[in-house]
N, C-alpha and C positions, 0 to 999 in steps of 0.2 A: 528653278530658273525663272528669270524675269525678261521682259522685253526691254532690252538695254536702252537706257536713257529715258524710259517712260516717266511721265510727269505726274506726280501724285500731290494732291492738296489734302493736308491733314487738318481737320477742323475739330477742336476740342477745348473747352474752357479750362482744362487742367494742363498747366504749363509742363508739368513732369511727363504727362502722357504724350503731349505733343513732341517734346524733346526726345523721349525714348523712341517713339515711332520713327521720327526723322532720322535718328542716328542709325537705327537698324536698316532702314530702307536705303539711306545714302551709302552705307557700306556695301549694299548688294547692287548698287549701280543706278538706283532710281534718282531722279531729280525731284527733290522735295520742297514744298513750300507749306508753311504752317499759318493758321489763323485761329484766333481765340474766340470769335463769335461770328454770327451771320453777316454783320456789317463788314467785318474784315474779309470774311470768305468771298463775298460778292464782289468786293473791290478786287481781290486777287483774280477772280474769274473774268472780270471785265478787262484786266490788264494782260492776262497770260492764258495760254491754252493749256488744258490738262487732259490726261487720259483716264485717271481714276481719282475719286474723292473719298476719303475716309472720314465718316461723319459720326460724331457722338450724337445720340438721339436726344438726350436731356441736356439742354443748354439754356442759360438765361436769355430771355427775349424770344427768339425764334427757335422751335425744335427742329431736329435733323431732317425730318420728313418734309416740313414746310420749306426749309432751306433748299433741299434738293429740287423741289418744284421750281423754285426761283432760279437755281443754277441751270436747270434744263432749258429755261427760256433763253438764256445767254449761250449756253454750249450744250446742245442736245446730245452730243456723242460722248459726254463724260459719264462713265459708269460709276455707280455709287455703291459703297459697302458701309452699311450702318452698324454701329456698335452701341449696344445698350445693356444696362444692368438688368433689364427684365425682358429677355428675348421672348417669353411667352406672353407678354402683356399686349394691351391695345397699341402701344407704341410700335411694337414689331409689326403688327398688322398695317399700321398707318405707314410705316416705312415701305413695305411691300406694295401697298396701294400706290405710293408715289413712284414706283418703278425702280426701286434699288434692287441690285442684283443679289445681295446676300445680307442677312442680319446675323451679327455675331454677338454672343453674350459675354459680358465682363464677368470675371477676368478673362481677357482674350487669350486663346491658345495661338501663340505666335506662329506655329507651323501651319495651322489651319488658315490663319490670316494671309500668310505669305503665299500659300497655294492659291487661294481665292483671288488675291491681288494679281498674281502672275497670269491667271486665266483672263481676268477682266482687261489687263493692260494689253494683252496679245489678241484679244477678240477682233474678229474682222469688222471693219467699218463699212457701213452701207450709207452712201450719200443718196438722199431722196431729193429730187428737184421737181417741184410741182407747184403750181399757183393755187391749188385747192388745199388750204391749210387743214381742213378736217380730214382729208385723205392722208395727209402727211402725219397728222397726229395719230390717227388710226394705225397706220403702218409702223409708226414708232413703237406703239404698244405691242403690236404683234411681234415685231422683230426683237424688241427688248426681252420679251418672255423667252425667246430662243437664244438669248445671250449674244445678240449682235449689238454693236454699238452703232448708233444711227445719227448722222448729221442731216440737217434739214436746210433747204433753200427754197424760196417761193418766187424768185424772179431770175431772169438771165444774169443780171449783175451779181446777185447773191450766189447763183450757181457757179459762176466763173471764179468768184472769190473762194468759195468753199472747195473748188476743184484743186487749188493750190494748198489750202490749209488743212483739209481733212485727211489727205493721204489715204483715200478710200480704197478698199479692195473690189467693191462693187458699186456701180452707180445706176440709179433708176431715174430716168430723165423724160419728162413729158416734153413733146415737141412744141406745144403751144404754152407759152408762159406769159399770158396777157399780151402785151405788145412786144414781148421778147421772142427769141428763137432758140429752142432747145438744142438745135444743131450746133450753135456756137458754144454752148456749154460742153457738148460732147467733145468737140474738137479740143477745147481747153483741158478737159480731163485727160484726153489722150496724150496732150503734150506734157502735162504736169505729172501724171501717173500712168506711164504707158502700160504697165501690166494690169491696170484696173480693167475689170470686166464691165461692160455697159449694156443696160437693157433699156430700149425705147418703150415708152408707154404712149399710146395715142388712141383717140376715139375715131380716127379716119384711117381706114386701112390702106388707102392709096397714098395718103401723105407719109404714112409710116413706111410703106414699101419704096417710095421714091427716096425717103431719107436713108434707108438701109442701102439702097443702090448707090446713092451719092457718097455716103461716108465709107462704105465698104465693110467687109466682114472682119477686117483686121481691127476695126474701130468699134463696131457694133456687134455684140454677141447674140442678142436675142431681141424679139419684139413681142410685147404683151398688149393685147387689145383691150380698150376700155369699152364697157365697164369691166373692171378687173376681176379675173377669177383668182382669188387670193391664194388658193392652193397651187395653181399653176405658177403664179408669180414667186411663191415661196420655193417651189422646186427649182426655178430658174436661179434664185438667190443662193440657195443651198449648193447648187451645182457650181455656179460661178465663183463662190467664195472658197471652193476647195473642200467643203465639208462632206460632200457625197463622193 
């Protein structure tokens, strides 16, 4: 089973492999795009949004792990499945270090690939809106290890834009976004994705309580105090994503 219409980018310097994967996935209802190298792949990612990217590790120029690091800067919520001829090599470890979900060995077991691809495409998306970029990156790493896809925004404007684009299941929103206001992001999320569950994070208990009262419990589902208790936050995320 796949998430109907999920968008998959296939990156491999072997034209036959690209075509074969694209044909199989298109027949199963995926929307596929192919790229022969890192330059073409990054151009695709700048132009279109994707749910999953299938990456060959060994390619001329930039290897698959380095490419995924660049893709994450443009679209953090894209899940990656790396394909390599040497799954036990240093390349496999580099792929894991880059945050890829799975590493598959060539020749690829197509049933294994399809199973992993379906899980990645249907994984819950968590939108994190916080002007602390280090906090966002740390949370990306933690949630990625738990097989969530994570979209990031660092300002009110980015958060509002991501609210429409990410189709998140859970949103974590800091109320203070530099000169911006997290409440406006939360309102937009509720308009764009009414079923999304929203968690407020704030270092000021009164501001958080006032925002919760103002927005209402139909819009805000939980409040997490800064400094963040990561276990508490993870429990909220797991609950609100429907995994618990």
